[in-house]
Every structure is written in structure tokens, then in C-alpha cells.
N, C-alpha and C positions, 0 to 999 in steps of 0.2 A: 622663814625663811629667806628672806632679802633684807641687807643692809640699808636705810636708804638715806642718805645723806647730801641733801639738796641745801649746799650754803652757797652763799651770795658770795659772802665778805668775810673775812677776819684773817688772823694769822697765827704762825707758829703749824708744829707737826700737830694731825689732827689722832692721837691715843686714843680717841674713841675706833674709826679705822682699822689700825693696825690688834687693836686687839680681836674685832671682831675676822677679821681676815688671818688669824692666829687660830680662833676656833672653826676655822673653815667656812666662813658666811661667804655668800656672795654678795659683795660690795658695790651700790650704785651710788653715784656723787656725783657731784660736780668738781671742775680742773680746780676751782678755789678752796673743796674740799677734800682733794688728794695733794694740794700743792703740798711741796717738801719728805713724801713718801717714798717715793719714786719708783711705784707700783705701774705698768702695764695698761692699758686702755684694750679690753678686749684679750686681754690673755687671764692678768688674776687679779681685774678690778672693771667696771666698766663707770666710762664719764661722761658725762650728756652735760653742755649748759644751759642748750633750749628748752623750754617745758616739751612740747612734743615729744622729741631724741629722748628727751629722761624719761617720760613717761612709759616709750615704747621697749625704751632697756629694763624696766622694770618688770612688764608687764612682759617681754620673753624673759624674763629671768625667772617669771614665778610659773610659765607657762612650757618651758623647755626646760627640761629636767636636767637631761646630758647637757646642754649648754652652762645652766648654771652649777652642775656638779664638775664641769669641766674649770671653769671659777674658782670654784671653791676650792679644790684640789689646788689647784696652779695661783691660789691666794695662801693658804699654811703653809706651803713651801717659801714661796715668798719671803712671809711673817718669819718664820723659824730660822729660815737663810741669812735674814738682815736684822732682825731685832731682836733674838734670844737675849734675855739679858745672861745667859751663862757664856756664851760666842763674844756679847759685845764686854765683859769683865775679864775674858780672855784677852780679847784683844786689849783692854786698856792693860791688863798687867805686862806684856809683852812691852809697851808701849815705855812702861817703867821701868822695864828691867835694861831696855836700853838705854834706855838716859843715866843708869845707875852706873855703865858699864863704861860709859863714854866720859 
């Protein structure tokens, strides 16, 4: 029901977070884990760096179905709007068309 990403170090975009958001999953991550994605805490992802707060967010996501559902719905919308392969391909195609036109 909840995807947990307790990363404390690393670099680059976390593709597994994006994949799970696209699947409509509620993700609980550290700020490092969510870095570079552009997601919004408490809207489409849950972010906490302190162990106590992290565990509280996991428990809340597991026990509060309406809250979890809201995060899941927003996560799906966010991933679809920002990381859909077809939309990304269209943007790249438009960019190349502009280059050719110049």
C-alpha cells in the first residue's frame, strides 16, 4: 500500500519513485530520495528526514485511507503530467522542429 524510500545519500533522479507514483502509489521518502523529481510534500509525496517523523508518515499513510488515497491520486496525476513518455517525446519532437525551422 505504501512505498518507502529511506535514502540518506545518492544522486540522480529516483526512477523507482516516479514509477510508483505513475502506478498511483503513496510514496514516503527522505528529501534526498525525492530530490530532482519536483514532487510536493503532503500533496503527491510524503517527505521526512527525521526517523520519528518518517515513521509517523508511514503509519499515517497506512492507517488513514482517505489521506493515502489523496496522495495516491495526486501522485498519479503528477507523474502523468511530468514524466509520461509520450508527452516527453512530443516536447522533444517540438524542440527539434523549432531547430529545423531556424
